[in-house]
C-alpha positions as CSV (number, residue, x, y, z in Angstrom):
1,X,0.2,0.5,-0.2
2,X,3.0,2.5,0.5
3,X,4.2,1.5,-2.7
4,X,1.3,2.8,-4.4
5,X,1.0,5.3,-2.4
6,X,4.3,6.3,-3.5
7,X,3.7,6.9,-6.8
8,X,0.4,7.6,-7.2
9,X,0.2,10.2,-9.6
10,X,1.3,7.1,-12.0
11,X,-2.2,5.8,-12.3
12,X,-3.0,8.8,-14.6
13,X,-1.6,7.8,-18.6
14,X,-1.1,11.3,-19.1
15,X,0.9,11.9,-16.5
16,X,3.1,8.4,-17.3
17,X,4.0,9.9,-20.3
18,X,5.5,13.3,-19.0
19,X,7.3,10.9,-16.8
20,X,8.7,9.0,-19.2
21,X,9.7,11.6,-21.5
22,X,11.0,13.6,-19.2
23,X,13.3,10.9,-17.3
24,X,15.2,10.2,-20.8
25,X,15.1,14.3,-21.3
26,X,16.7,15.0,-17.9
27,X,19.0,12.8,-18.2
28,X,20.6,14.9,-21.3
29,X,20.3,17.9,-19.7
30,X,22.2,16.9,-16.5
31,X,25.0,16.0,-18.8
32,X,25.7,19.0,-20.9
33,X,25.3,20.9,-17.9
34,X,27.9,19.0,-16.5
35,X,29.9,18.9,-19.2
36,X,29.8,22.3,-20.8
37,X,30.5,23.8,-16.9
38,X,34.2,21.8,-17.0
39,X,34.5,22.8,-20.8
40,X,34.1,26.6,-19.4
41,X,36.5,25.8,-16.8
42,X,39.1,23.9,-18.7
43,X,38.7,26.7,-21.6
44,X,39.1,29.3,-18.5
45,X,40.9,28.3,-15.7
46,X,38.3,30.9,-14.2
47,X,36.2,30.3,-11.4
48,X,34.9,33.6,-12.2
49,X,34.3,33.0,-15.9
50,X,31.3,29.7,-14.1
51,X,29.4,32.4,-12.8
52,X,29.2,34.7,-16.2
53,X,28.2,31.3,-17.7
54,X,25.4,31.3,-14.6
55,X,24.0,34.5,-15.2
56,X,24.0,35.3,-18.8
57,X,21.7,32.1,-18.8
58,X,19.9,33.7,-16.2
59,X,19.5,37.3,-17.5
60,X,16.7,35.9,-20.0
61,X,14.4,35.4,-17.1
62,X,14.4,38.5,-15.7
63,X,12.8,39.4,-18.8
64,X,10.2,37.2,-20.0
65,X,9.8,34.4,-17.1
66,X,6.9,36.8,-16.1
67,X,5.7,37.7,-19.3
68,X,6.3,34.1,-20.0
69,X,3.5,33.4,-17.3
70,X,1.3,34.9,-18.6
71,X,1.4,32.8,-21.9
72,X,1.0,30.2,-19.9
73,X,-2.6,31.5,-18.5
74,X,-3.7,32.1,-22.0
75,X,-2.3,29.6,-24.3
76,X,-2.0,26.0,-24.6
77,X,0.6,24.8,-22.5
78,X,1.5,21.9,-24.5
79,X,2.0,23.5,-27.3
80,X,4.5,25.8,-25.7
81,X,6.2,23.1,-24.1
82,X,6.7,21.4,-27.4
83,X,8.5,24.9,-29.1
84,X,10.5,25.7,-26.0
85,X,11.8,22.3,-25.5
86,X,12.1,22.1,-30.3
87,X,14.8,25.2,-29.0
88,X,16.6,24.0,-26.1
89,X,17.0,20.6,-29.2
90,X,18.6,22.7,-31.1
91,X,20.7,24.8,-29.4
92,X,22.4,21.3,-27.6
93,X,23.0,20.5,-31.7
94,X,24.7,23.7,-31.9
95,X,27.1,23.4,-28.9
96,X,27.8,19.7,-29.8
97,X,28.7,21.1,-33.0
98,X,31.3,23.6,-32.0
99,X,32.9,20.6,-29.3
100,X,33.6,18.5,-32.7
101,X,34.7,20.5,-35.1
102,X,37.2,21.6,-32.1
103,X,36.0,26.1,-32.6
104,X,34.4,25.9,-29.6
105,X,34.9,29.3,-27.5
106,X,33.8,30.2,-24.1
107,X,31.8,33.4,-25.7
108,X,30.1,30.3,-28.0
109,X,28.8,28.8,-25.1
110,X,27.8,32.5,-23.5
111,X,25.7,33.3,-26.6
112,X,23.9,29.3,-26.2
113,X,23.4,29.7,-23.0
114,X,21.6,33.3,-22.8
115,X,19.4,31.9,-26.1
116,X,18.5,28.5,-23.6
117,X,18.0,30.5,-21.3
118,X,15.3,32.5,-23.2
119,X,13.5,29.2,-24.3
120,X,13.4,28.4,-20.1
121,X,12.2,31.6,-19.6
122,X,8.9,30.6,-21.4
123,X,9.2,26.7,-20.6
124,X,9.5,26.8,-16.9
125,X,6.0,28.5,-16.2
126,X,4.1,26.2,-18.6
127,X,6.5,23.1,-16.8
128,X,5.3,23.7,-13.6
129,X,1.8,24.6,-14.6
130,X,1.4,21.5,-16.4
131,X,1.6,19.1,-13.6
132,X,-2.1,20.4,-12.4
133,X,-3.6,19.8,-15.9
134,X,-2.0,15.7,-15.7
135,X,-3.1,14.8,-12.0
136,X,-6.2,15.6,-9.7
137,X,-5.2,18.3,-6.8
138,X,-5.4,15.8,-4.4
139,X,-2.3,13.9,-6.0
140,X,-1.1,17.5,-6.8
141,X,1.9,16.6,-4.2
142,X,2.5,13.3,-4.8
143,X,2.8,15.1,-8.5
144,X,5.6,17.4,-7.4
145,X,7.9,15.3,-6.0
146,X,7.8,12.5,-8.2
147,X,8.6,15.7,-10.3
148,X,11.7,16.2,-8.2
149,X,12.4,12.2,-8.1
150,X,13.4,12.4,-12.2
151,X,14.7,15.5,-11.9
152,X,16.9,13.9,-9.4
153,X,17.7,10.9,-10.3
154,X,19.0,12.5,-13.4
155,X,20.9,14.5,-11.0
156,X,21.8,11.3,-10.2
157,X,23.4,9.1,-13.3
158,X,23.7,12.3,-16.1
159,X,26.3,14.1,-14.3
160,X,28.5,10.5,-13.2
161,X,28.1,9.6,-17.4
162,X,28.9,12.9,-18.4
163,X,32.5,12.9,-16.3
164,X,33.1,9.2,-17.9
165,X,31.8,10.2,-21.7
166,X,33.8,13.6,-21.1
167,X,37.4,12.0,-20.1
168,X,36.9,9.6,-22.9
169,X,35.7,10.9,-26.1
170,X,34.9,14.0,-25.3
171,X,32.2,17.1,-24.5
172,X,31.4,17.1,-27.6
173,X,28.9,13.6,-27.4
174,X,27.9,14.5,-24.4
175,X,26.4,17.7,-26.4
176,X,24.9,15.3,-28.4
177,X,23.0,13.0,-26.4
178,X,21.2,15.7,-25.3
179,X,20.0,16.7,-27.9
180,X,19.2,13.2,-29.0
181,X,16.9,12.9,-25.2
182,X,14.5,16.0,-25.9
183,X,12.9,13.9,-28.4
184,X,11.9,11.7,-25.7
185,X,9.8,14.4,-24.2
186,X,8.3,15.5,-27.3
187,X,6.9,12.5,-28.4
188,X,5.0,12.7,-25.4
189,X,3.1,15.9,-25.3
190,X,2.5,15.1,-28.5
191,X,1.1,11.8,-27.4
192,X,-0.9,13.0,-24.3
193,X,-4.5,13.3,-24.4
194,X,-5.5,16.5,-22.7
195,X,-8.9,18.0,-22.6
196,X,-8.8,21.2,-25.3
197,X,-7.6,24.7,-24.3
198,X,-10.5,26.3,-24.0
199,X,-8.9,30.6,-24.4
200,X,-9.7,31.7,-22.0
201,X,-11.2,35.6,-22.0
202,X,-9.3,38.6,-21.8
203,X,-10.5,41.3,-20.0
204,X,-7.8,42.9,-19.3
205,X,-4.1,44.0,-20.7
206,X,-1.2,41.0,-20.8
207,X,1.0,44.2,-17.9
208,X,-2.3,44.4,-16.2
209,X,-3.0,40.0,-15.7
210,X,0.7,40.6,-14.8
211,X,0.4,43.3,-12.1
212,X,-2.4,41.0,-11.0
213,X,-0.2,38.1,-10.2
214,X,2.7,40.4,-8.6
215,X,-0.5,42.0,-6.3
216,X,-1.8,38.2,-5.6
217,X,2.1,37.2,-4.3
218,X,2.8,40.5,-2.5
219,X,-0.4,40.0,-0.4
220,X,-0.2,37.2,0.7
221,X,1.3,36.1,3.9
222,X,2.0,32.9,3.6
223,X,2.1,32.8,-0.4
224,X,5.6,35.4,-0.1
225,X,7.8,34.2,2.7
226,X,7.5,31.0,1.3
227,X,9.0,33.3,-2.3
228,X,11.6,34.6,-0.3
229,X,12.6,31.6,1.2
230,X,13.0,30.1,-2.8
231,X,14.9,33.6,-3.6
232,X,17.7,33.4,-0.8
233,X,17.8,30.0,-1.2
234,X,18.4,30.3,-4.7
235,X,20.6,33.1,-4.5
236,X,23.3,31.9,-1.4
237,X,22.7,28.2,-0.9
238,X,22.7,27.4,-4.9
239,X,25.7,29.2,-5.3
240,X,27.9,26.3,-4.6
241,X,26.9,24.4,-7.7
242,X,28.0,26.8,-10.3
243,X,31.8,26.0,-8.2
244,X,31.8,22.6,-8.3
245,X,34.2,22.2,-11.4
246,X,37.2,24.2,-9.8
247,X,35.8,22.9,-6.2
248,X,36.8,19.4,-7.7
249,X,40.2,20.7,-9.0
250,X,41.1,23.3,-6.7
251,X,39.8,21.5,-3.2
252,X,40.2,18.6,-4.0
253,X,42.2,18.0,-6.1
254,X,39.8,15.9,-8.7
255,X,39.1,16.2,-12.2
256,X,36.5,16.0,-15.0
257,X,35.5,13.0,-12.8
258,X,35.5,14.5,-9.9
259,X,33.4,16.9,-10.6
260,X,30.7,14.6,-12.1
261,X,30.2,12.7,-8.7
262,X,30.0,15.2,-6.9
263,X,26.8,16.4,-8.7
264,X,25.5,13.0,-8.4
265,X,25.8,12.3,-5.4
266,X,24.0,15.3,-4.5
267,X,21.5,14.2,-6.9
268,X,21.6,10.6,-4.5
269,X,20.4,12.7,-1.7
270,X,17.6,15.2,-3.0
271,X,16.3,11.5,-5.2
272,X,16.2,9.8,-1.3
273,X,14.2,12.7,-0.5
274,X,11.7,13.6,-2.7
275,X,10.7,9.7,-2.5
276,X,10.4,9.9,1.2
277,X,8.3,12.8,0.2
278,X,6.4,11.3,-2.2
279,X,6.0,8.0,-0.6
280,X,3.9,10.2,2.9
281,X,1.2,10.5,0.3
282,X,-1.3,13.5,1.5
283,X,0.1,14.4,5.0
284,X,-0.4,17.4,7.1
285,X,3.1,18.7,8.1
286,X,4.5,19.5,5.1
287,X,4.9,23.4,6.4
288,X,7.1,21.7,9.1
289,X,8.5,19.4,7.0
290,X,9.4,22.8,4.6
291,X,11.0,24.5,7.6
292,X,13.0,22.0,9.3
293,X,15.2,22.2,5.9
294,X,15.9,25.9,5.6
295,X,17.8,25.2,8.6
296,X,20.0,21.4,7.9
297,X,20.6,23.2,4.4
298,X,22.7,25.9,5.5
299,X,24.2,23.7,8.3
300,X,25.5,20.8,6.2
301,X,26.9,23.7,3.3
302,X,29.2,25.0,6.4
303,X,30.4,21.4,6.8
304,X,31.2,21.1,3.6
305,X,33.2,23.4,3.1
306,X,35.6,22.6,5.7
307,X,35.7,19.0,4.2
308,X,38.6,18.1,1.9
309,X,38.5,14.9,1.7
310,X,36.2,13.4,-1.0
311,X,34.7,10.1,0.1
312,X,33.3,13.0,3.1
313,X,32.6,15.9,0.7
314,X,30.0,13.2,-1.5
315,X,28.8,12.2,2.4
316,X,27.6,15.4,2.9
317,X,26.8,16.2,-0.1
318,X,24.0,13.6,0.2
319,X,22.5,15.8,3.4
320,X,22.8,19.0,1.6
321,X,20.6,16.9,-1.7
322,X,18.4,15.8,0.8
323,X,17.8,19.1,2.3
324,X,17.8,21.0,-0.9
325,X,14.5,18.9,-1.6
326,X,12.8,19.5,1.1
327,X,12.9,23.1,0.9
328,X,12.4,24.0,-3.3
329,X,10.3,20.6,-3.8
330,X,7.7,21.3,-0.4
331,X,7.9,25.0,-1.6
332,X,6.6,24.1,-4.8
333,X,3.4,21.8,-3.6
334,X,3.0,24.2,-1.0
335,X,2.2,27.0,-3.6
336,X,0.3,24.2,-6.2
337,X,-2.4,23.9,-3.2
338,X,-2.6,27.9,-2.2
339,X,-2.8,29.2,-5.5
340,X,-6.2,30.1,-7.0
341,X,-6.5,28.1,-10.6
342,X,-6.8,31.4,-12.6
343,X,-3.5,32.2,-11.3
344,X,-1.5,29.6,-11.3
345,X,0.7,30.6,-14.6
346,X,1.6,33.9,-13.3
347,X,2.2,32.0,-9.9
348,X,4.5,29.8,-11.1
349,X,6.4,31.9,-13.4
350,X,7.0,34.0,-10.2
351,X,8.5,31.1,-8.0
352,X,10.0,29.8,-11.7
353,X,12.0,33.5,-11.5
354,X,13.1,33.5,-8.0
355,X,14.8,30.2,-9.2
356,X,16.3,30.8,-12.6
357,X,16.3,34.3,-11.6
358,X,18.6,34.8,-8.3
359,X,20.5,31.4,-9.2
360,X,22.4,33.0,-12.0
361,X,23.1,36.1,-10.1
362,X,24.7,33.6,-6.8
363,X,26.7,31.8,-9.6
364,X,28.0,35.7,-10.7
365,X,28.4,36.7,-6.9
366,X,30.5,33.1,-6.3
367,X,32.5,33.1,-9.2
368,X,34.1,36.7,-8.7
369,X,34.2,35.7,-4.6
370,X,36.0,32.7,-5.2
371,X,38.4,34.7,-7.3
372,X,38.8,37.0,-4.7
373,X,39.4,35.0,-1.6
374,X,38.5,31.1,-2.2
375,X,35.8,28.7,-3.1
376,X,35.8,27.3,0.7
377,X,34.9,30.5,1.9
378,X,32.9,32.2,-0.5
379,X,30.4,28.6,0.3
380,X,30.6,29.5,4.1
381,X,28.9,33.4,3.7
382,X,26.4,31.5,1.8
383,X,25.9,29.3,3.8
384,X,25.5,31.5,7.1
385,X,23.3,33.8,4.8
386,X,20.5,31.1,4.6
387,X,20.6,30.1,7.9
388,X,19.9,33.4,9.3
389,X,17.0,33.9,6.9
390,X,15.4,30.9,8.2
391,X,15.8,31.9,11.7
392,X,13.8,35.4,10.5
393,X,11.3,33.1,8.9
394,X,10.8,30.7,11.6
395,X,10.8,33.6,14.2
396,X,8.1,36.0,12.1
397,X,5.8,33.4,9.7
398,X,4.8,30.7,12.3
399,X,1.9,30.2,9.5
400,X,4.3,28.1,7.9
401,X,5.6,25.5,10.0
402,X,1.6,24.8,10.5
403,X,0.4,24.3,6.9
């Protein structure tokens, strides 16, 4: 019975297609992310440049993502995803071609990262909101948890495989395999049998619609602090991911394989955490778990900054993965449950913006600070900021713990 509860969302045929399509596609995505970051570090030997790539990817989020949320509330989310996923597939093949030809330069990766960021700005709100079309409301938390399971299962396998392929065959194959992986999700989207899209009657302009979504978030006493927690975690907490290639080489004395294994260890912890949340089903202490994750994460991040042995670093990274999912997964599911249906796309676009918009800024800051101090010093600062904000939320927003 517990096993069936863990995978409750898979009883819906459309969600099964989504699950399988994403499983393949996200595997390729993690391969490219891992190989791309290490390629940039090989070409530049600069932690700061790793931050530039992250920041360049995030710029379009600030320009387009809120608008993308409005679009996701007005058009077929499936068709929007087909368009964005096709664009990302083309960009992956362009990068692989540059890598195979030996012509790839850091500025090429910057340009392609910006283009990918544009596609992601429209993809992320639709990707978050479409889950509500695939399952019933009571299974939303389970579906979000299984989405996280997919993401983190891919985060285990993708970086590890990418590290091996990179070492023996080069980065071009990582990028090419990512391009091929998009076919799985595109096929799933075409095969879904969704209710016909009914375009809502528009009585207000796009700008007014966008403002309505922002006012809704800002005025809600629970949704706003949850968004702020996600923003701080993305801005400061996730910055350590940007530094992983430099950390593997400069701190642990490793190589591309070390980088892949570190990323996979975080993914393993996140997968375990997501499965635990999924197995709990329709539980009523989401707020308490979210609060626990907000404290555990910065503590483990501080410990990680002090460790110099690879084996111990991997162990701590597993714990970091567990805590991160408690924060991001439960924040996502709580927002999906709390938000009004007609505002779902816009609210989830704000959620996506706090993640995809603040994380690159954090990456840029982390890379710059690490360039002038060190990678461990940067991570210590990040952990202290996250811990301090968790205390603020705990003291001033007790309502979250009662959700």
